[in-house]
MIZABA-47319 format. One line per 4 residues: their letters; for each residue x negated, y, z of C-alpha. Coordinates in nm, 2 decimals, m for minus. Each point is the difference from the previous one (the first is absolute). Layout:
BEGIN
a	X Y Z ~ ...
This chain:
BEGIN
mtnf	m1.94 18.97 16.75 ~ m0.26 0.11 m0.26 ~ m0.20 m0.30 m0.10 ~ m0.34 0.07 m0.17
slsr	m0.03 m0.30 m0.23 ~ m0.11 m0.10 m0.34 ~ 0.36 m0.09 m0.10 ~ 0.13 0.34 0.12
iqst	m0.23 0.20 m0.21 ~ 0.06 m0.22 m0.31 ~ 0.38 0.02 0.05 ~ 0.00 0.37 0.06
pwlw	m0.11 0.16 m0.33 ~ 0.07 0.36 0.12 ~ m0.24 m0.05 0.29 ~ m0.31 m0.11 m0.19
rlil	0.08 0.24 m0.29 ~ 0.01 0.28 0.25 ~ m0.34 m0.11 0.14 ~ m0.14 m0.03 m0.35
igll	0.11 0.35 m0.09 ~ m0.14 0.14 0.32 ~ m0.34 m0.16 m0.06 ~ m0.01 0.13 m0.36
algl	0.09 0.35 0.12 ~ m0.26 m0.01 0.27 ~ m0.26 m0.12 m0.25 ~ 0.08 0.28 m0.24
llrl	0.01 0.27 0.27 ~ m0.34 m0.10 0.14 ~ m0.15 0.04 m0.35 ~ 0.14 0.35 m0.03
vdlt	m0.17 0.12 0.32 ~ m0.24 0.29 m0.06 ~ 0.12 m0.01 m0.36 ~ m0.16 0.31 m0.14
depl	m0.35 m0.04 0.15 ~ m0.28 m0.02 m0.26 ~ m0.08 m0.35 m0.14 ~ m0.32 m0.04 0.20
dfhs	0.14 m0.22 0.27 ~ m0.08 m0.34 m0.16 ~ m0.28 m0.07 m0.25 ~ m0.01 0.36 m0.11
trql	m0.23 m0.07 m0.30 ~ 0.26 m0.23 m0.16 ~ 0.30 0.22 0.08 ~ m0.17 0.32 m0.13
rnvl	m0.10 m0.19 m0.32 ~ 0.38 m0.06 m0.06 ~ 0.08 0.36 0.08 ~ m0.24 0.11 m0.27
varg	0.16 m0.24 m0.25 ~ 0.35 0.11 0.09 ~ m0.11 0.36 m0.04 ~ m0.14 m0.07 m0.35
iyye	0.32 m0.16 m0.10 ~ 0.20 0.29 0.15 ~ m0.19 0.26 m0.20 ~ 0.03 m0.21 m0.32
llqs	0.37 m0.03 0.05 ~ 0.03 0.38 0.04 ~ m0.12 0.03 m0.36 ~ 0.00 0.38 0.01
ttdq	m0.15 0.18 0.30 ~ m0.11 0.35 0.07 ~ m0.31 m0.13 0.17 ~ m0.17 m0.19 m0.28
pkae	m0.35 m0.01 0.17 ~ 0.16 m0.17 0.29 ~ 0.17 m0.25 m0.23 ~ m0.33 m0.08 m0.16
laas	m0.16 m0.04 0.34 ~ 0.27 m0.24 0.11 ~ m0.05 m0.21 m0.32 ~ m0.38 m0.01 0.06
fqrt	0.04 m0.10 0.36 ~ 0.23 m0.29 m0.11 ~ m0.26 m0.12 m0.25 ~ m0.27 0.02 0.27
vgqy	0.17 m0.24 0.24 ~ 0.04 m0.27 m0.27 ~ 0.29 m0.23 m0.05 ~ m0.01 m0.33 0.19
eppv	0.37 m0.09 m0.02 ~ 0.29 0.13 m0.21 ~ 0.12 0.33 0.17 ~ 0.35 m0.13 0.10
iesl	0.04 0.17 0.34 ~ m0.20 0.30 m0.12 ~ 0.23 0.05 m0.30 ~ 0.31 m0.03 0.22
vgwt	m0.14 0.26 0.23 ~ m0.11 0.22 m0.29 ~ 0.35 0.00 m0.14 ~ 0.14 0.08 0.34
yiwt	m0.23 0.30 0.02 ~ 0.18 0.13 m0.31 ~ 0.34 m0.05 0.16 ~ m0.10 0.16 0.33
ggeh	m0.19 0.29 m0.16 ~ m0.35 m0.06 0.13 ~ m0.26 m0.23 0.14 ~ 0.11 m0.18 0.32
pwia	m0.22 m0.31 0.05 ~ 0.21 m0.11 0.30 ~ 0.27 m0.10 m0.26 ~ m0.21 m0.32 m0.05
riyn	0.06 m0.09 0.37 ~ 0.37 0.01 m0.06 ~ m0.01 m0.22 m0.30 ~ m0.23 m0.26 0.15
alfw	0.19 0.00 0.32 ~ 0.32 m0.07 m0.18 ~ m0.15 m0.27 m0.22 ~ m0.15 m0.17 0.31
vlag	0.32 0.01 0.21 ~ 0.22 m0.12 m0.29 ~ m0.24 m0.30 m0.05 ~ 0.06 m0.07 0.37
iaif	0.35 m0.12 m0.09 ~ m0.16 m0.28 m0.21 ~ m0.23 m0.08 0.29 ~ 0.30 m0.04 0.23
dlar	0.19 m0.22 m0.23 ~ m0.29 m0.22 m0.09 ~ m0.10 m0.04 0.37 ~ 0.37 m0.08 0.08
rmas	0.00 m0.27 m0.26 ~ m0.32 m0.15 0.13 ~ 0.10 0.02 0.37 ~ 0.31 0.18 0.14
ieag	0.16 0.34 0.01 ~ m0.16 0.09 0.33 ~ m0.34 m0.10 m0.12 ~ 0.06 0.19 m0.32
lasl	0.07 0.32 0.20 ~ m0.31 m0.05 0.21 ~ m0.21 m0.05 m0.32 ~ 0.15 0.31 m0.14
ayyl	m0.08 0.20 0.31 ~ m0.37 m0.11 m0.02 ~ m0.01 0.09 m0.36 ~ 0.15 0.35 0.06
ilpf	m0.14 0.10 0.34 ~ m0.36 m0.13 0.00 ~ m0.21 0.32 0.04 ~ m0.23 m0.09 m0.29
svqa	0.31 m0.06 m0.22 ~ 0.15 0.34 0.09 ~ m0.32 0.19 m0.08 ~ m0.11 m0.19 m0.31
srsf	0.34 m0.05 m0.17 ~ 0.07 0.37 m0.03 ~ m0.34 0.10 m0.14 ~ m0.04 0.15 m0.35
qpdp	m0.15 m0.32 m0.16 ~ 0.13 m0.26 m0.24 ~ m0.02 m0.27 0.27 ~ 0.34 0.06 0.18
lmta	0.19 m0.02 m0.33 ~ m0.21 m0.30 m0.11 ~ 0.09 m0.18 0.32 ~ 0.37 0.09 m0.02
afil	0.02 m0.14 m0.35 ~ m0.20 m0.31 0.11 ~ 0.25 m0.06 0.29 ~ 0.30 0.03 m0.23
giyc	m0.17 m0.23 m0.26 ~ m0.08 m0.27 0.27 ~ 0.36 0.02 0.12 ~ 0.13 m0.06 m0.35
lyrw	m0.25 m0.28 m0.04 ~ 0.14 m0.17 0.31 ~ 0.36 0.05 m0.12 ~ m0.10 m0.14 m0.34
setq	m0.13 m0.31 0.17 ~ 0.33 m0.04 0.18 ~ 0.22 0.05 m0.31 ~ m0.22 m0.04 m0.31
twkw	0.21 0.25 m0.19 ~ m0.11 0.24 m0.27 ~ 0.10 0.31 0.20 ~ m0.25 m0.07 0.27
ailt	m0.27 m0.12 m0.24 ~ 0.02 0.33 m0.20 ~ 0.00 0.21 0.32 ~ m0.30 m0.19 0.13
gllt	m0.20 0.06 m0.31 ~ 0.09 0.37 m0.03 ~ m0.07 0.08 0.36 ~ m0.32 m0.20 0.04
gmat	m0.11 0.14 m0.34 ~ 0.07 0.35 0.13 ~ m0.20 m0.06 0.32 ~ m0.31 m0.13 m0.19
liki	0.02 0.29 m0.24 ~ 0.01 0.26 0.28 ~ m0.31 m0.16 0.15 ~ m0.16 m0.32 m0.13
viaf	m0.13 m0.12 0.34 ~ 0.34 m0.12 0.10 ~ m0.03 m0.27 m0.27 ~ m0.18 m0.23 0.26
ligg	0.29 m0.02 0.23 ~ 0.26 m0.01 m0.28 ~ m0.19 m0.27 m0.18 ~ m0.03 m0.21 0.32
aava	0.37 0.03 0.08 ~ 0.11 m0.07 m0.35 ~ m0.21 m0.32 m0.04 ~ 0.12 m0.13 0.34
ivly	0.37 0.07 m0.06 ~ 0.00 m0.12 m0.36 ~ m0.17 m0.33 0.09 ~ 0.24 m0.04 0.30
tlgr	0.30 0.06 m0.22 ~ m0.08 m0.19 m0.32 ~ m0.30 m0.21 0.08 ~ m0.26 m0.10 m0.26
rfwk	0.24 0.04 m0.29 ~ 0.04 0.38 0.06 ~ m0.16 0.07 m0.34 ~ 0.32 m0.12 m0.17
spqv	0.21 0.27 0.16 ~ 0.08 0.30 m0.22 ~ 0.07 0.20 0.31 ~ m0.35 m0.06 0.13
wait	m0.14 0.12 m0.33 ~ 0.22 0.31 0.01 ~ m0.12 0.08 0.35 ~ m0.36 m0.05 m0.09
ilmi	0.02 0.22 m0.31 ~ 0.18 0.28 0.18 ~ m0.23 m0.03 0.29 ~ m0.34 0.03 m0.18
tpal	0.07 0.20 m0.31 ~ 0.01 0.35 0.14 ~ m0.32 m0.03 0.21 ~ m0.18 m0.20 m0.28
gyyv	0.08 0.28 m0.25 ~ m0.10 0.29 0.23 ~ m0.30 m0.14 0.19 ~ m0.16 m0.24 m0.25
irdp	0.10 0.08 m0.36 ~ 0.03 0.38 0.04 ~ m0.34 0.04 0.17 ~ m0.20 m0.32 0.04
grss	m0.32 0.18 0.07 ~ 0.13 0.17 0.31 ~ 0.15 m0.33 0.14 ~ m0.33 m0.17 m0.05
eyff	m0.19 0.29 0.16 ~ 0.23 m0.02 0.31 ~ m0.04 m0.38 0.02 ~ m0.38 0.01 m0.01
awtv	m0.02 0.30 0.23 ~ 0.23 m0.12 0.28 ~ m0.01 m0.38 m0.04 ~ m0.32 m0.13 m0.16
dlik	m0.23 0.26 0.16 ~ 0.15 m0.05 0.35 ~ 0.08 m0.37 0.00 ~ m0.30 m0.06 0.22
lvtt	0.21 0.13 0.29 ~ 0.22 m0.31 0.01 ~ m0.30 m0.22 0.09 ~ m0.05 0.18 0.33
tqfy	0.19 m0.07 0.33 ~ 0.00 0.37 0.07 ~ 0.23 0.05 m0.30 ~ 0.27 m0.23 0.14
sswl	m0.03 0.14 0.36 ~ 0.03 0.35 m0.14 ~ 0.29 m0.09 m0.21 ~ 0.19 m0.16 0.29
gflg	m0.09 0.28 0.23 ~ 0.13 0.26 m0.25 ~ 0.32 m0.20 m0.04 ~ 0.04 m0.01 0.38
slfg	m0.03 0.38 0.02 ~ 0.28 0.04 m0.27 ~ 0.24 m0.29 0.08 ~ m0.10 m0.16 0.33
lgil	m0.17 m0.33 m0.04 ~ 0.24 m0.17 0.23 ~ 0.29 0.10 m0.23 ~ m0.18 m0.13 m0.31
fvsl	m0.07 m0.33 0.17 ~ 0.36 m0.03 0.10 ~ 0.10 0.08 m0.36 ~ m0.23 m0.27 m0.13
agml	0.16 m0.24 0.25 ~ 0.34 0.10 m0.14 ~ m0.12 m0.11 m0.34 ~ m0.06 m0.35 0.13
vaps	0.34 m0.03 0.16 ~ 0.21 0.17 m0.27 ~ 0.24 m0.19 m0.22 ~ m0.17 m0.16 m0.30
rgrl	0.08 0.26 m0.26 ~ m0.10 0.28 0.24 ~ m0.31 m0.19 0.10 ~ m0.12 m0.03 m0.35
lllg	0.07 0.37 m0.07 ~ m0.20 0.11 0.30 ~ m0.28 m0.25 m0.08 ~ m0.02 0.15 m0.35
lwtg	m0.01 0.35 0.13 ~ m0.27 m0.07 0.26 ~ m0.20 m0.19 m0.25 ~ 0.02 0.29 m0.24
ylgy	m0.10 0.24 0.27 ~ m0.30 m0.21 0.08 ~ m0.11 0.00 m0.36 ~ 0.06 0.37 m0.02
gltl	m0.22 0.06 0.30 ~ m0.29 m0.21 m0.13 ~ 0.02 0.18 m0.33 ~ m0.02 0.35 0.15
pfqm	m0.21 m0.06 0.31 ~ m0.11 0.35 0.08 ~ 0.35 0.15 0.01 ~ 0.12 m0.27 0.24
yths	m0.17 0.16 0.30 ~ m0.02 0.36 m0.11 ~ 0.32 0.10 m0.18 ~ 0.32 m0.05 0.20
yyhl	0.23 0.07 m0.29 ~ m0.13 m0.31 m0.18 ~ 0.20 m0.20 0.26 ~ 0.33 0.18 m0.04
qlip	0.14 m0.30 m0.19 ~ m0.08 m0.23 0.29 ~ 0.27 0.18 0.22 ~ 0.30 m0.17 m0.17
vaal	m0.18 m0.34 0.00 ~ m0.07 0.03 0.37 ~ 0.36 0.11 0.07 ~ 0.14 m0.29 m0.20
glap	m0.22 m0.25 0.19 ~ 0.13 0.13 0.33 ~ 0.36 m0.10 m0.07 ~ m0.02 m0.38 0.03
airp	m0.26 0.04 0.29 ~ 0.22 0.21 0.22 ~ 0.34 m0.16 m0.08 ~ m0.03 m0.24 0.30
ffef	m0.03 0.30 0.23 ~ 0.34 0.13 m0.10 ~ 0.15 m0.35 0.03 ~ m0.14 m0.06 0.34
aaqq	0.10 0.35 0.12 ~ 0.35 m0.06 m0.10 ~ 0.02 m0.30 0.24 ~ m0.10 0.21 0.30
erfw	0.22 0.16 0.26 ~ 0.14 0.35 m0.07 ~ m0.28 0.19 0.20 ~ m0.28 m0.17 m0.19
rfaf	0.17 0.05 m0.33 ~ 0.03 0.37 0.06 ~ m0.36 0.01 0.13 ~ m0.11 m0.16 m0.33
igla	0.19 0.27 m0.19 ~ m0.14 0.27 0.22 ~ m0.36 m0.12 m0.07 ~ 0.07 m0.01 m0.37
iavl	0.13 0.36 0.01 ~ m0.30 0.11 0.21 ~ m0.25 m0.15 m0.24 ~ 0.18 0.16 m0.29
gyqs	0.01 0.34 0.17 ~ m0.37 m0.02 0.10 ~ m0.12 m0.09 m0.35 ~ 0.22 0.28 m0.14
wvar	m0.15 0.25 0.24 ~ m0.36 m0.11 m0.09 ~ 0.07 0.03 m0.37 ~ 0.15 0.35 0.05
silv	m0.29 0.10 0.22 ~ m0.26 m0.10 m0.26 ~ 0.17 0.22 m0.26 ~ 0.01 0.31 0.22
aedf	m0.34 m0.05 0.16 ~ m0.17 0.22 m0.26 ~ 0.11 0.31 m0.18 ~ m0.16 0.07 m0.34
rhep	0.21 0.31 m0.09 ~ m0.31 0.22 0.05 ~ m0.19 m0.18 m0.27 ~ 0.13 0.19 m0.31
avwt	m0.11 0.33 0.14 ~ m0.35 m0.13 0.08 ~ m0.06 m0.14 m0.34 ~ 0.15 0.30 m0.18
eigq	m0.25 0.21 0.18 ~ m0.28 m0.23 m0.10 ~ 0.11 0.01 m0.36 ~ 0.01 0.38 0.00
aipp	m0.35 0.01 0.16 ~ m0.15 m0.18 m0.31 ~ m0.08 0.26 m0.27 ~ 0.21 m0.04 m0.32
dakv	m0.15 m0.23 m0.26 ~ m0.28 m0.09 0.23 ~ m0.16 m0.35 m0.03 ~ 0.02 m0.16 0.34
iglt	m0.10 m0.33 0.15 ~ 0.13 m0.10 0.34 ~ 0.00 m0.24 0.29 ~ 0.38 0.00 0.06
qdyg	0.29 m0.21 0.10 ~ 0.22 m0.23 m0.22 ~ m0.22 0.03 m0.31 ~ 0.08 0.37 m0.02
yrlm	0.38 m0.07 m0.02 ~ 0.08 0.24 0.29 ~ m0.17 0.28 m0.18 ~ 0.18 m0.08 m0.32
vygw	0.34 m0.03 0.16 ~ m0.01 0.31 0.23 ~ m0.29 0.21 m0.14 ~ 0.06 m0.07 m0.37
rkis	m0.38 m0.04 m0.05 ~ m0.19 m0.30 m0.13 ~ m0.36 m0.07 0.09 ~ m0.26 m0.27 m0.05
iwpl	m0.03 m0.24 0.29 ~ m0.32 m0.07 0.20 ~ m0.02 m0.37 0.09 ~ 0.13 m0.11 0.33
stql	m0.16 m0.23 0.26 ~ 0.26 m0.28 0.02 ~ 0.03 m0.36 0.12 ~ 0.07 m0.10 m0.36
keir	m0.33 0.15 m0.12 ~ m0.18 m0.19 0.27 ~ 0.16 m0.33 m0.10 ~ m0.09 0.06 m0.36
ggsl	m0.36 0.05 0.11 ~ m0.02 0.36 m0.13 ~ m0.15 0.29 0.17 ~ m0.05 0.37 m0.08
daen	m0.34 0.15 m0.01 ~ 0.11 0.36 0.05 ~ m0.35 0.14 0.01 ~ m0.08 m0.13 m0.35
kfnd	0.35 0.01 m0.15 ~ 0.10 0.35 0.12 ~ m0.14 0.18 m0.30 ~ 0.15 m0.24 m0.25
lteg	0.35 0.00 0.16 ~ 0.01 0.38 0.04 ~ m0.14 0.08 m0.34 ~ 0.21 0.27 m0.16
keyf	0.19 0.06 0.32 ~ 0.03 0.35 0.16 ~ 0.14 m0.09 0.34 ~ 0.01 m0.29 0.24
lvta	0.32 m0.03 0.20 ~ 0.01 m0.19 0.33 ~ 0.34 m0.08 0.17 ~ m0.07 m0.35 0.12
fgql	m0.23 0.08 0.29 ~ 0.02 m0.36 0.13 ~ m0.15 m0.12 m0.32 ~ m0.27 0.27 0.02
dkqp	m0.10 m0.14 0.34 ~ m0.05 m0.34 m0.17 ~ m0.24 0.16 m0.26 ~ m0.26 0.19 0.21
vlek	m0.23 0.03 m0.30 ~ 0.27 0.19 m0.20 ~ 0.08 0.22 0.30 ~ m0.37 0.09 0.03
ilde	m0.01 0.09 m0.37 ~ 0.31 0.21 0.01 ~ m0.14 0.20 0.30 ~ m0.25 0.15 m0.24
ypia	0.27 0.16 m0.21 ~ 0.19 0.32 0.08 ~ 0.37 m0.02 0.10 ~ 0.22 0.17 m0.26
aege	0.32 m0.04 0.21 ~ 0.11 m0.16 0.32 ~ 0.33 m0.05 0.18 ~ 0.23 m0.25 0.17
gyil	m0.11 m0.34 m0.10 ~ m0.25 0.09 m0.28 ~ m0.34 0.13 m0.09 ~ m0.08 0.11 m0.36
ydlq	m0.38 0.00 m0.07 ~ m0.14 0.20 m0.28 ~ m0.23 m0.22 m0.22 ~ m0.09 0.28 m0.24
pwe	m0.37 0.10 m0.01 ~ m0.08 0.31 0.20 ~ m0.09 0.30 m0.21
């Protein structure tokens, strides 16, 4: 008689390994759904920004091209979007363009999906060490199948790769705490250093985890350990060199713009309720509370690791308050933290289920499979709910409607990135009416600023009609100008004086 029990799973390696492989395969397949659709499904502005950077790298790698004007445009677009982080994933994609013979932005989805799924192996093993094999598999399932995880972890952004490197680094940190060997110390430093280099914001969670684990392992005399110093140097040197020493002015500008100027948000109750509500829409607040409870009942080493991670996340949220309830991808690194906290919390469920009669054991398994299937279906449905394959043709038409060499200002989506990516045209951007502008206390006096902002411009392009509705004064002004061209999704106004 088959006996569903903790001991059976642990004593049958082929069974849990088969489940592990199945979960990893399912996680990968979900992320490859609707693979070749345009990168507009998730935070389109951020993804298109990376598409433009990868394009610039691609044309630079080509070195010689028969279309030199296009190569020069690609380089100018890359300069326009700025450089916030080192172009790691963009360079990888740009090189792959060379190997595949052209631009295919969906290649980034394959890379990020692979990085995310491979990091899942570390999630499983870490959760297994903190709880049990069954709990580790459940944690892995949450990490892989959560709809937010599926959608965000395949997007063309640095965040999925950053989070994958972070997971591997935390795993190595935990193993170092168990063994205190140089192998795990070096791997910890290299992987956490890579994560902070890819995107510096992960330093909050890495720092919290590192402090907690080092103090747990070595106590107050940690500073005497050469391994700790090696980890620290490897961890901070890459990010310190790139973000601070290389361009201190940009780092200071970012800090004052997004932390100092917006720190007033953390003094309001609305900020915390909005933060929690936003997390609930991404993770499910019930799951997060269970994960926090798991931290409290985890073994001491795991408890300190999770405490350090959650403390780091709290500090991160208070430092970048606006993003905490507006930018979902800023919470991508919380997915593995929540998944790890689930393991010790749900372990008793598996132990109790193993003691039940056969019918109830199989009912428990059936429920688990049903939840897994439902969440997988939801994740898949979100990916196929919208089709953006028509977008390139629309924006190509808009680009062609603008006269060559014309000076244009526009009220358009994604800072004009769609027009650059698909229409190969760059325009000046008319200010948007946004929540951030309201928080900063700014407002646009279109009636008095129109002449200043459009000085020297020949045309005014409108593609963001929702934004135009929010600026009725601008709409009234534009109604006084003739329409030079009009089509699906756009109006081009002629600003040139009538003769």
